[in-house]
C-alpha positions as CSV (number, residue, x, y, z in Angstrom):
1,X,142.0,84.7,111.7
2,X,140.9,88.3,111.9
3,X,143.7,90.8,112.7
4,X,143.2,92.6,116.0
5,X,143.4,96.0,114.3
6,X,140.8,95.1,111.8
7,X,138.4,93.7,114.5
8,X,136.4,96.9,115.1
9,X,135.8,97.3,111.3
10,X,135.0,93.6,110.9
11,X,132.5,93.9,113.8
12,X,130.9,97.1,112.3
13,X,130.6,95.3,108.9
14,X,128.9,92.2,110.4
15,X,126.6,93.8,113.0
16,X,124.0,94.8,110.4
17,X,124.4,91.5,108.5
18,X,123.4,89.6,111.6
19,X,120.7,92.1,112.5
20,X,119.2,91.6,109.0
21,X,119.4,87.8,109.2
22,X,117.8,87.8,112.7
23,X,115.4,90.6,111.7
24,X,116.2,92.5,114.9
25,X,116.6,96.3,115.1
26,X,119.6,96.3,117.5
27,X,123.4,96.2,117.7
28,X,124.6,92.6,117.8
29,X,127.4,91.8,120.2
30,X,130.7,90.1,119.0
31,X,129.8,86.8,120.7
32,X,126.5,86.5,118.7
33,X,128.3,87.6,115.5
34,X,130.9,84.8,116.0
35,X,128.1,82.3,116.7
36,X,126.4,83.3,113.4
37,X,129.6,83.0,111.4
38,X,130.1,79.5,112.8
39,X,126.7,78.2,111.6
40,X,127.1,75.9,108.6
41,X,124.4,77.8,106.6
42,X,125.5,81.4,107.2
43,X,126.6,81.9,103.6
44,X,123.4,80.2,102.3
45,X,121.2,82.4,104.5
46,X,122.9,85.5,103.2
47,X,122.6,84.3,99.5
48,X,118.9,83.3,100.0
49,X,117.9,86.2,102.1
50,X,114.4,87.5,101.2
51,X,115.1,91.2,100.4
52,X,111.3,91.8,100.2
53,X,110.8,90.8,103.8
54,X,112.8,93.2,105.9
55,X,110.7,94.6,108.9
56,X,110.5,98.4,108.7
57,X,112.0,98.8,112.2
58,X,115.1,96.8,111.1
59,X,115.5,98.7,107.9
60,X,115.2,102.1,109.7
61,X,117.7,100.9,112.4
62,X,120.3,99.8,109.8
63,X,119.8,103.0,107.8
64,X,120.3,105.3,110.8
65,X,123.0,103.3,112.6
66,X,125.1,102.2,109.6
67,X,124.2,103.5,106.2
68,X,123.8,107.1,107.3
69,X,126.9,106.8,109.5
70,X,129.5,106.8,106.7
71,X,132.4,107.7,109.0
72,X,132.0,104.4,110.7
73,X,130.2,102.3,108.1
74,X,132.3,103.0,105.0
75,X,132.0,100.1,102.5
76,X,135.4,101.0,100.8
77,X,137.3,101.3,104.1
78,X,135.7,98.0,105.3
79,X,136.7,96.3,102.0
80,X,140.3,97.7,102.4
81,X,140.5,96.3,105.9
82,X,138.9,92.9,105.1
83,X,138.4,91.2,101.8
84,X,135.7,89.0,103.5
85,X,133.8,91.8,105.3
86,X,133.8,94.2,102.4
87,X,131.3,92.3,100.2
88,X,129.1,91.7,103.2
89,X,129.0,95.5,104.0
90,X,128.2,96.1,100.3
91,X,125.4,93.4,100.6
92,X,123.9,95.2,103.6
93,X,124.0,98.6,101.7
94,X,122.5,97.1,98.5
95,X,119.8,95.0,100.1
96,X,118.5,97.9,102.3
97,X,118.6,100.4,99.5
98,X,116.8,97.9,97.2
99,X,114.1,97.3,99.9
100,X,113.6,101.1,100.3
101,X,113.1,101.5,96.6
102,X,110.9,98.4,96.3
103,X,108.5,99.7,99.1
104,X,108.5,103.3,97.8
105,X,107.2,102.2,94.4
106,X,104.5,100.0,96.0
107,X,101.7,102.6,95.3
108,X,102.9,102.8,91.7
109,X,102.7,99.0,91.3
110,X,99.2,99.0,92.9
111,X,98.1,101.8,90.5
112,X,99.4,99.9,87.5
113,X,97.6,96.7,88.6
114,X,94.4,98.7,89.0
115,X,94.8,100.2,85.5
116,X,95.4,96.8,84.0
117,X,92.2,95.5,85.6
118,X,90.4,98.5,84.3
119,X,91.8,97.9,80.8
120,X,90.5,94.3,80.8
121,X,87.1,95.5,81.9
122,X,87.0,98.1,79.2
123,X,88.1,95.6,76.5
124,X,85.3,93.2,77.6
125,X,82.8,96.0,77.4
126,X,84.1,97.0,74.0
127,X,83.8,93.4,72.8
128,X,80.1,93.3,74.0
129,X,79.3,96.6,72.3
130,X,81.0,95.5,69.0
131,X,78.8,92.4,69.1
132,X,75.7,94.5,69.5
133,X,76.8,96.8,66.6
């Protein structure tokens, strides 16, 4: 079981995991965390989590409440306290940071797509002009 002294750290590590899985921008109480851990597909849901589908409110909540609060949500300290909770804390940090980067480059991806479409059009026009010449 979880050592009593490690319980606050364990809870801090798992609150954002459950918030992500449930897609809710709020602190999760210990009863709900335990219920999630007891589900047979908990690990599968973490592994198969769609990192591209995190609601902005949930991402902002986790960033402000956990990732920017390094005194309380310290991945290294969590890992030292719990070999099980450490990787989950790292997962939260990584998945939210990935999502922020993914969405910040969205305009760049759209621009690239537009340029590729434009390139195809120009190549077609060139082919037509070459035929006429």
